[in-house]
C-alpha positions as CSV (number, residue, x, y, z in Angstrom):
1,M,28.2,-35.4,-110.5
2,S,27.2,-33.5,-113.2
3,K,24.2,-31.2,-113.2
4,P,21.2,-32.3,-115.4
5,I,20.6,-29.9,-118.3
6,S,17.0,-28.3,-118.3
7,T,14.8,-29.0,-121.4
8,N,11.9,-26.7,-120.7
9,T,10.6,-26.4,-124.2
10,N,7.8,-23.9,-122.9
11,T,6.9,-21.8,-125.9
12,S,4.7,-19.7,-124.9
13,T,3.0,-17.1,-127.0
14,N,2.5,-14.8,-124.9
15,T,6.4,-13.3,-124.2
16,S,5.2,-9.5,-123.0
17,T,7.3,-7.8,-120.2
18,S,6.0,-5.8,-117.3
19,I,7.3,-2.5,-119.4
20,S,5.3,-3.0,-122.6
21,I,2.8,0.3,-122.9
22,S,-1.0,-0.5,-124.0
23,T,-2.1,0.9,-127.1
24,T,-4.8,3.2,-125.2
25,T,-1.7,4.5,-122.9
26,F,0.5,5.1,-126.2
27,L,-2.4,7.1,-128.1
28,L,-3.2,9.2,-125.0
29,W,0.5,10.0,-124.4
30,S,0.9,11.2,-128.1
31,V,-2.4,12.9,-127.8
32,L,-0.9,14.9,-125.0
33,V,1.9,15.9,-126.5
34,I,0.7,16.8,-130.1
35,A,-1.7,19.0,-128.2
36,L,0.9,20.9,-126.1
37,A,3.3,20.8,-129.0
38,V,0.1,22.9,-131.0
39,N,-0.4,24.7,-128.0
40,V,2.6,26.2,-127.7
41,S,3.1,26.5,-131.0
42,T,0.0,28.7,-132.0
43,S,1.5,32.2,-130.3
44,F,3.7,32.2,-133.2
45,A,1.6,31.2,-136.0
46,F,-2.0,32.5,-135.5
47,D,-3.3,35.9,-133.7
48,G,-6.8,37.1,-133.1
49,V,-10.0,34.7,-132.4
50,R,-7.9,31.8,-134.5
51,Q,-5.3,32.1,-131.7
52,I,-7.6,32.0,-129.0
53,L,-9.8,28.9,-130.3
54,I,-7.1,26.8,-131.4
55,S,-5.0,27.3,-128.0
56,V,-9.2,26.7,-126.1
57,C,-9.4,23.6,-128.0
58,T,-5.7,22.1,-127.8
59,G,-6.3,22.8,-124.1
60,V,-9.0,20.5,-123.7
61,L,-7.7,18.1,-125.6
62,A,-4.3,18.4,-123.4
63,L,-6.4,18.1,-119.9
64,A,-8.7,15.8,-121.3
65,S,-6.0,12.9,-122.0
66,G,-4.2,14.0,-119.1
67,A,-6.5,13.1,-116.5
68,A,-7.3,10.0,-119.0
69,L,-3.6,9.1,-118.4
70,Y,-4.3,9.7,-114.2
71,L,-7.1,7.8,-113.9
72,R,-5.5,4.8,-115.7
73,R,-2.1,4.8,-114.0
74,D,-1.2,1.6,-112.0
75,R,-2.3,2.2,-108.1
76,T,0.3,-0.1,-106.3
77,A,0.9,0.9,-102.9
């Protein structure tokens, strides 16, 4: 006995997997990584008030993007 061959011709255009990352999440991760890198490098490149201002701004960006990523996480229990 031979098994029938499946002729499933489902040509769905939505072929995304569960691993795909949304654009917003990718942007938030990018902002977080860049802000952390700039924050670390300011101590080598700048001094005085300029270093403090850049560090504060990039620190706020890093905290905000980290908080947004935390709030956007999947809540599966």
